[in-house]
Structures are given as structure tokens and as C-alpha cells.
C-alpha positions, 0 to 999 in steps of 0.5 A, a space after each residue: 499499499 502506498 500512501 500521499 499526504 494531502 495538501 491543505 487550503 493554503 498550499 502546504 502539506 499536512 500531516 494527514 496520510 490518505 492511503 492509495 490501495 495499489 491500482 484499486 481507485 477509491 470508491 465514489 459515490 456513483 458505484 456504490 448502492 446504499 442500504 440499511 441493514 436489520 438492526 439491533 437494539 438496546 435500551 434507548 438506541 439502535 445500531 444498524 449496519 450502513 452498507 455500501 455495495 460496490 456496483 461497478 465493475 471494478 474493485 475500488 476502495 474505501 477508508 474512513 467514516 461516512 458523513 451522514 445526517 437526517 434528511 427531508 428528502 434525497 434532495 431535502 434539507 439537513 435535519 439537526 446535526 450529523 453524525 460523529 464520528 464514533 472513534 471508540 469502534 475502532 481505527 479506520 483501515 482500507 477495506 477494499 470492496 469486489 463488484 458486488 460485495 460490500 462493506 459497512 459502517 455502524 450507525 448509531 441512533 439514540 432514540 428521540 424519546 430519550 430527549 426532553 420533546 421541547 429540547 428535541 423537537 422530534 420529526 420523521 425524516 425521510 432518510 439520511 443523506 450519506 457521504 462515503 468517505 472522501 466522497 463529496 456527492 451522497 447517497 441516501 437511504 429511507 428510515 422512518 426512525 424518528 430523530 431531534 430537528 434540534 441540534 442535539 449532540 450525541 444523537 448520531 453516531 457512525 463507525 469506520 467502514 469495515 468490510 462486509 455486510 454484518 456491522 462488527 458492533 452489533 451484528 446486524 445483517 444487510 437487509 436484502 434490497 434492490 
């Protein structure tokens, strides 16, 4: 595996390193299918595998944490705060996804009913906008899980991308969707 430095806005090189996985290109939003896997819950929260399927004809890789936020529709406005990185779930690693194969990230959603209604202002979003690591274009997955429309820290957390369709944290299995 090779590594390359990334340039900052001022043009100087930063200490942030981004993997370049041999001849394998980084996965793009356009060659990924997004789905939510089945979930497992605990008191006051749910964990779900956010599944990425490579729909391209070549292997690609993901590295890091996806960006996730609840939204009012595929092109709608953001609802509440975006997911925070759950760094306690382990370090980011390069995950190569062959055509037709899957990778996932654990998405932890705290139940909106855990917060005072007046503080949370619960709503049901149309879904989650999902930015694969390294991408500026987003995918979309539907959900009927109520979230806070007010800015409440810690309601959404997302782990790093890992191989396979099953979440390493909760064992959720990817739902079969087209």
C-alpha cells in the first residue's frame, strides 16, 4: 500500500495521510448502492449497519468514516446535527470492495424519546444522506426512525467502514434491497 500526503488550503502539506490502495481506485458515490441493514437495539438506542455495495465493474476501496445526516428527502434539507465519528469503535482501515461485494459502517441512533420533547423537537425524516468517505456527492437511504430536529449532540454516531455487510459492533445483517 502506498500513502500520499494531502495539501491544505494554503497549499502546504499536512500530516494527514490518505491511503492509495495500489491500482485500486477510491469508491465513488456513483458506483455504490446504499442500504440500511437490519438493526439491533438496546435501551434507548438502535445500531444499524449502513451498507455500501460496489455496483461497479472494478474493485474500489473506502477508508474512514462516512458522513451521515437525517434529511427531509433525497435532495432535502438537513434535520438536526450530522453524525459524530465513533472513534471508540476502532481505527479506520482500507477496505477493498470487489464488484457485487459489500462494506458497512455502524450507525448508532439514540431514540429521540430519550430527550425532552421541547428540547428535541422530534420529527420523522425521509431518510439519511450518506457521504462515502472521500466523496463530496451523497447517497440516500430511507428510514422511519424519529430523530431530533433541534441540534442535540450525540444523537447520531457512525463508525469507520469495515468489510462485509455485517456490522462488527452489533452483528446487524444487511437487508436485501435492490
